[in-house]
Biopython code that builds the backbone (N, CA, C, O; Angstrom):
import numpy as np
from Bio.PDB.StructureBuilder import StructureBuilder

atoms = [
    (1, "MET", "N", (-241.755, -45.068, 20.589)),
    (1, "MET", "CA", (-240.577, -44.981, 19.620)),
    (1, "MET", "C", (-240.902, -43.583, 19.029)),
    (1, "MET", "O", (-242.044, -43.129, 18.963)),
    (2, "SER", "N", (-239.795, -42.953, 18.611)),
    (2, "SER", "CA", (-239.961, -41.563, 18.229)),
    (2, "SER", "C", (-238.791, -41.470, 16.902)),
    (2, "SER", "O", (-237.920, -42.328, 16.756)),
    (3, "ASN", "N", (-238.909, -40.584, 16.224)),
    (3, "ASN", "CA", (-238.099, -40.163, 15.064)),
    (3, "ASN", "C", (-237.376, -39.108, 15.183)),
    (3, "ASN", "O", (-237.925, -38.240, 15.861)),
    (4, "THR", "N", (-236.168, -38.795, 14.716)),
    (4, "THR", "CA", (-235.361, -37.740, 14.749)),
    (4, "THR", "C", (-234.544, -37.754, 13.454)),
    (4, "THR", "O", (-234.646, -38.742, 12.727)),
    (5, "THR", "N", (-233.771, -36.778, 13.116)),
    (5, "THR", "CA", (-233.104, -36.755, 11.855)),
    (5, "THR", "C", (-231.469, -36.673, 12.180)),
    (5, "THR", "O", (-231.017, -35.959, 13.074)),
    (6, "CYS", "N", (-230.737, -37.429, 11.403)),
    (6, "CYS", "CA", (-229.250, -37.354, 11.508)),
    (6, "CYS", "C", (-228.685, -36.039, 10.999)),
    (6, "CYS", "O", (-228.977, -35.596, 9.888)),
    (7, "PRO", "N", (-227.841, -35.410, 11.876)),
    (7, "PRO", "CA", (-227.362, -34.145, 11.453)),
    (7, "PRO", "C", (-226.201, -34.217, 10.389)),
    (7, "PRO", "O", (-225.794, -33.193, 9.841)),
    (8, "GLU", "N", (-225.701, -35.424, 10.126)),
    (8, "GLU", "CA", (-224.798, -35.586, 9.070)),
    (8, "GLU", "C", (-225.227, -35.762, 7.670)),
    (8, "GLU", "O", (-224.725, -35.172, 6.713)),
    (9, "CYS", "N", (-226.340, -36.748, 7.612)),
    (9, "CYS", "CA", (-226.848, -37.013, 6.334)),
    (9, "CYS", "C", (-228.364, -36.696, 6.092)),
    (9, "CYS", "O", (-228.927, -36.879, 5.013)),
    (10, "MET", "N", (-228.937, -36.218, 7.179)),
    (10, "MET", "CA", (-230.336, -35.869, 7.167)),
    (10, "MET", "C", (-231.296, -37.052, 7.123)),
    (10, "MET", "O", (-232.500, -36.819, 7.026)),
    (11, "ALA", "N", (-230.868, -38.250, 7.185)),
    (11, "ALA", "CA", (-231.652, -39.417, 7.251)),
    (11, "ALA", "C", (-232.546, -39.464, 8.455)),
    (11, "ALA", "O", (-232.206, -38.986, 9.538)),
    (12, "GLU", "N", (-233.769, -40.090, 8.227)),
    (12, "GLU", "CA", (-234.622, -40.157, 9.497)),
    (12, "GLU", "C", (-234.139, -41.485, 10.264)),
    (12, "GLU", "O", (-233.934, -42.560, 9.700)),
    (13, "ILE", "N", (-233.984, -41.231, 11.692)),
    (13, "ILE", "CA", (-233.735, -42.273, 12.460)),
    (13, "ILE", "C", (-234.720, -42.453, 13.392)),
    (13, "ILE", "O", (-235.244, -41.510, 13.984)),
    (14, "GLU", "N", (-235.081, -43.897, 13.607)),
    (14, "GLU", "CA", (-236.006, -44.069, 14.557)),
    (14, "GLU", "C", (-235.447, -44.591, 15.920)),
    (14, "GLU", "O", (-234.739, -45.596, 15.980)),
    (15, "LEU", "N", (-235.813, -43.830, 17.041)),
    (15, "LEU", "CA", (-235.212, -44.128, 18.299)),
    (15, "LEU", "C", (-236.168, -45.253, 18.903)),
    (15, "LEU", "O", (-237.339, -44.949, 19.133)),
    (16, "VAL", "N", (-235.748, -46.428, 19.144)),
    (16, "VAL", "CA", (-236.331, -47.446, 19.713)),
    (16, "VAL", "C", (-236.721, -47.343, 21.108)),
    (16, "VAL", "O", (-236.112, -46.564, 21.841)),
    (17, "ALA", "N", (-237.729, -48.092, 21.570)),
    (17, "ALA", "CA", (-238.111, -48.116, 22.992)),
    (17, "ALA", "C", (-236.844, -48.684, 23.723)),
    (17, "ALA", "O", (-236.256, -49.719, 23.408)),
    (18, "GLY", "N", (-236.509, -47.800, 24.795)),
    (18, "GLY", "CA", (-235.504, -48.344, 25.753)),
    (18, "GLY", "C", (-234.210, -47.370, 25.591)),
    (18, "GLY", "O", (-233.290, -47.283, 26.404)),
    (19, "THR", "N", (-234.336, -46.654, 24.363)),
    (19, "THR", "CA", (-233.106, -45.685, 24.215)),
    (19, "THR", "C", (-233.201, -44.682, 25.144)),
    (19, "THR", "O", (-234.261, -44.115, 25.411)),
    (20, "GLU", "N", (-231.913, -44.384, 25.756)),
    (20, "GLU", "CA", (-231.783, -43.479, 26.851)),
    (20, "GLU", "C", (-231.025, -42.129, 26.510)),
    (20, "GLU", "O", (-230.332, -42.154, 25.493)),
    (21, "GLU", "N", (-231.066, -41.171, 27.106)),
    (21, "GLU", "CA", (-230.318, -39.890, 27.025)),
    (21, "GLU", "C", (-228.828, -40.243, 27.124)),
    (21, "GLU", "O", (-228.494, -41.123, 27.917)),
    (22, "ASN", "N", (-227.918, -39.625, 26.380)),
    (22, "ASN", "CA", (-226.560, -39.830, 26.556)),
    (22, "ASN", "C", (-226.033, -41.158, 25.838)),
    (22, "ASN", "O", (-224.833, -41.425, 25.789)),
    (23, "GLU", "N", (-226.989, -41.936, 25.307)),
    (23, "GLU", "CA", (-226.734, -43.279, 24.544)),
    (23, "GLU", "C", (-226.090, -42.932, 23.213)),
    (23, "GLU", "O", (-226.568, -42.035, 22.518)),
    (24, "ILE", "N", (-224.952, -43.662, 22.816)),
    (24, "ILE", "CA", (-224.347, -43.489, 21.373)),
    (24, "ILE", "C", (-225.281, -44.569, 20.571)),
    (24, "ILE", "O", (-225.592, -45.704, 20.933)),
    (25, "ILE", "N", (-225.568, -43.999, 19.590)),
    (25, "ILE", "CA", (-226.261, -44.955, 18.552)),
    (25, "ILE", "C", (-225.512, -44.566, 17.080)),
    (25, "ILE", "O", (-224.801, -43.569, 16.954)),
    (26, "VAL", "N", (-225.760, -45.400, 16.137)),
    (26, "VAL", "CA", (-225.034, -45.340, 14.866)),
    (26, "VAL", "C", (-226.155, -45.051, 13.771)),
    (26, "VAL", "O", (-227.106, -45.821, 13.639)),
    (27, "CYS", "N", (-226.010, -43.978, 13.041)),
    (27, "CYS", "CA", (-226.948, -43.803, 11.884)),
    (27, "CYS", "C", (-226.921, -44.925, 10.863)),
    (27, "CYS", "O", (-225.867, -45.274, 10.333)),
    (28, "PRO", "N", (-228.068, -45.473, 10.599)),
    (28, "PRO", "CA", (-228.054, -46.489, 9.618)),
    (28, "PRO", "C", (-227.714, -46.386, 8.279)),
    (28, "PRO", "O", (-227.277, -47.303, 7.584)),
    (29, "ASP", "N", (-227.967, -45.025, 7.868)),
    (29, "ASP", "CA", (-227.643, -44.625, 6.479)),
    (29, "ASP", "C", (-226.144, -44.281, 6.261)),
    (29, "ASP", "O", (-225.559, -44.733, 5.277)),
    (30, "CYS", "N", (-225.513, -43.487, 7.167)),
    (30, "CYS", "CA", (-224.215, -43.026, 6.782)),
    (30, "CYS", "C", (-223.007, -43.644, 7.869)),
    (30, "CYS", "O", (-221.794, -43.483, 7.729)),
    (31, "GLY", "N", (-223.584, -44.277, 8.809)),
    (31, "GLY", "CA", (-222.714, -45.062, 9.846)),
    (31, "GLY", "C", (-222.095, -44.173, 10.841)),
    (31, "GLY", "O", (-221.372, -44.722, 11.673)),
    (32, "VAL", "N", (-222.256, -42.831, 10.910)),
    (32, "VAL", "CA", (-221.604, -41.850, 11.942)),
    (32, "VAL", "C", (-222.235, -42.155, 13.334)),
    (32, "VAL", "O", (-223.423, -42.458, 13.440)),
    (33, "ASP", "N", (-221.375, -42.061, 14.410)),
    (33, "ASP", "CA", (-221.863, -42.254, 15.855)),
    (33, "ASP", "C", (-222.645, -41.009, 16.352)),
    (33, "ASP", "O", (-222.077, -39.917, 16.342)),
    (34, "LEU", "N", (-223.767, -41.114, 16.733)),
    (34, "LEU", "CA", (-224.554, -40.076, 17.255)),
    (34, "LEU", "C", (-224.908, -40.282, 18.782)),
    (34, "LEU", "O", (-225.213, -41.365, 19.281)),
    (35, "GLU", "N", (-224.820, -39.070, 19.447)),
    (35, "GLU", "CA", (-225.235, -39.225, 20.851)),
    (35, "GLU", "C", (-226.764, -38.660, 21.124)),
    (35, "GLU", "O", (-227.230, -37.634, 20.630)),
    (36, "VAL", "N", (-227.340, -39.438, 21.895)),
    (36, "VAL", "CA", (-228.907, -38.952, 22.047)),
    (36, "VAL", "C", (-228.786, -37.920, 23.183)),
    (36, "VAL", "O", (-228.413, -38.199, 24.322)),
    (37, "ILE", "N", (-229.143, -36.690, 22.745)),
    (37, "ILE", "CA", (-229.045, -35.553, 23.621)),
    (37, "ILE", "C", (-230.327, -35.416, 24.529)),
    (37, "ILE", "O", (-230.258, -35.111, 25.720)),
    (38, "SER", "N", (-231.490, -35.666, 23.863)),
    (38, "SER", "CA", (-232.749, -35.544, 24.522)),
    (38, "SER", "C", (-233.697, -36.475, 23.938)),
    (38, "SER", "O", (-233.565, -36.813, 22.762)),
    (39, "LEU", "N", (-234.777, -36.981, 24.762)),
    (39, "LEU", "CA", (-235.751, -37.986, 24.274)),
    (39, "LEU", "C", (-237.045, -37.160, 24.073)),
    (39, "LEU", "O", (-237.928, -37.683, 23.393)),
    (40, "ASP", "N", (-237.262, -35.870, 24.613)),
    (40, "ASP", "CA", (-238.469, -35.012, 24.494)),
    (40, "ASP", "C", (-238.108, -33.594, 24.225)),
    (40, "ASP", "O", (-237.976, -32.840, 25.189)),
    (41, "PRO", "N", (-237.935, -33.155, 23.013)),
    (41, "PRO", "CA", (-238.208, -33.817, 21.795)),
    (41, "PRO", "C", (-236.957, -34.600, 21.421)),
    (41, "PRO", "O", (-235.858, -34.235, 21.837)),
    (42, "PRO", "N", (-237.106, -35.691, 20.628)),
    (42, "PRO", "CA", (-235.959, -36.452, 20.389)),
    (42, "PRO", "C", (-234.816, -35.785, 19.562)),
    (42, "PRO", "O", (-235.066, -35.378, 18.428)),
    (43, "THR", "N", (-233.716, -35.678, 20.036)),
    (43, "THR", "CA", (-232.587, -34.962, 19.564)),
    (43, "THR", "C", (-231.407, -35.749, 19.461)),
    (43, "THR", "O", (-231.178, -36.580, 20.340)),
    (44, "VAL", "N", (-230.613, -35.593, 18.484)),
    (44, "VAL", "CA", (-229.237, -36.378, 18.431)),
    (44, "VAL", "C", (-228.202, -35.378, 17.818)),
    (44, "VAL", "O", (-228.551, -34.583, 16.945)),
    (45, "GLU", "N", (-227.049, -35.428, 18.246)),
    (45, "GLU", "CA", (-225.981, -34.799, 17.604)),
    (45, "GLU", "C", (-224.714, -35.613, 17.505)),
    (45, "GLU", "O", (-224.594, -36.651, 18.155)),
    (46, "LEU", "N", (-223.808, -35.185, 16.739)),
    (46, "LEU", "CA", (-222.668, -36.059, 16.497)),
    (46, "LEU", "C", (-221.962, -36.340, 17.755)),
    (46, "LEU", "O", (-221.808, -35.433, 18.572)),
    (47, "ALA", "N", (-221.496, -37.588, 17.987)),
    (47, "ALA", "CA", (-220.993, -38.166, 19.194)),
    (47, "ALA", "C", (-219.492, -37.420, 19.303)),
    (47, "ALA", "O", (-218.794, -37.314, 18.295)),
    (48, "PRO", "N", (-219.124, -36.993, 20.400)),
    (48, "PRO", "CA", (-217.510, -36.516, 20.595)),
    (48, "PRO", "C", (-216.649, -37.585, 20.150)),
    (48, "PRO", "O", (-216.842, -38.768, 20.427)),
    (49, "MET", "N", (-215.687, -37.141, 19.447)),
    (49, "MET", "CA", (-214.597, -38.153, 19.243)),
    (49, "MET", "C", (-213.692, -38.380, 20.424)),
    (49, "MET", "O", (-213.251, -37.455, 21.105)),
    (50, "GLU", "N", (-213.429, -39.684, 20.641)),
    (50, "GLU", "CA", (-212.499, -40.076, 21.800)),
    (50, "GLU", "C", (-211.162, -39.741, 21.256)),
    (50, "GLU", "O", (-210.794, -40.117, 20.143)),
    (51, "ALA", "N", (-210.377, -38.963, 22.134)),
    (51, "ALA", "CA", (-208.964, -38.790, 21.682)),
    (51, "ALA", "C", (-208.155, -39.851, 22.111)),
    (51, "ALA", "O", (-208.282, -40.375, 23.218)),
    (52, "GLU", "N", (-207.186, -40.241, 21.130)),
    (52, "GLU", "CA", (-206.150, -41.271, 21.401)),
    (52, "GLU", "C", (-205.190, -40.929, 22.475)),
    (52, "GLU", "O", (-204.622, -39.841, 22.378)),
    (53, "ASP", "N", (-204.914, -41.717, 23.514)),
    (53, "ASP", "CA", (-204.112, -41.235, 24.504)),
    (53, "ASP", "C", (-202.659, -41.885, 24.270)),
    (53, "ASP", "O", (-201.690, -41.504, 24.927)),
    (54, "TRP", "N", (-202.567, -42.923, 23.260)),
    (54, "TRP", "CA", (-201.297, -43.497, 22.859)),
    (54, "TRP", "C", (-200.510, -43.883, 24.148)),
    (54, "TRP", "O", (-199.331, -43.549, 24.268)),
    (55, "GLY", "N", (-201.053, -44.465, 24.942)),
    (55, "GLY", "CA", (-200.356, -44.971, 26.330)),
    (55, "GLY", "C", (-199.801, -44.180, 27.324)),
    (55, "GLY", "O", (-199.094, -44.581, 28.249)),
    (56, "GLU", "N", (-200.249, -42.705, 27.034)),
    (56, "GLU", "CA", (-199.628, -41.700, 27.944)),
    (56, "GLU", "C", (-200.427, -41.726, 29.317)),
    (56, "GLU", "O", (-200.098, -40.977, 30.237)),
]
sb = StructureBuilder()
sb.init_structure("model")
sb.init_model(0)
sb.init_chain("A")
sb.init_seg("    ")
for serial, (resi, resn, name, xyz) in enumerate(atoms, 1):
    if name == "N":
        sb.init_residue(resn, " ", resi, " ")
    sb.init_atom(name, np.array(xyz, "f"), 0.0, 1.0, " ", f" {name:<3s}", serial, name[0])
structure = sb.get_structure()
């Protein structure tokens, strides 16, 4: 297990065993979606927003 910091609210986030790169996690403090960019060192960034296609 390792820790990193939420880029939105600066809360400390614990990456649990089994977390993988490119996984989407949720900040337990502010609720924003985060993408795990790296495990060594543990790094997350805001997850890209999915664009609505509105059935197109």
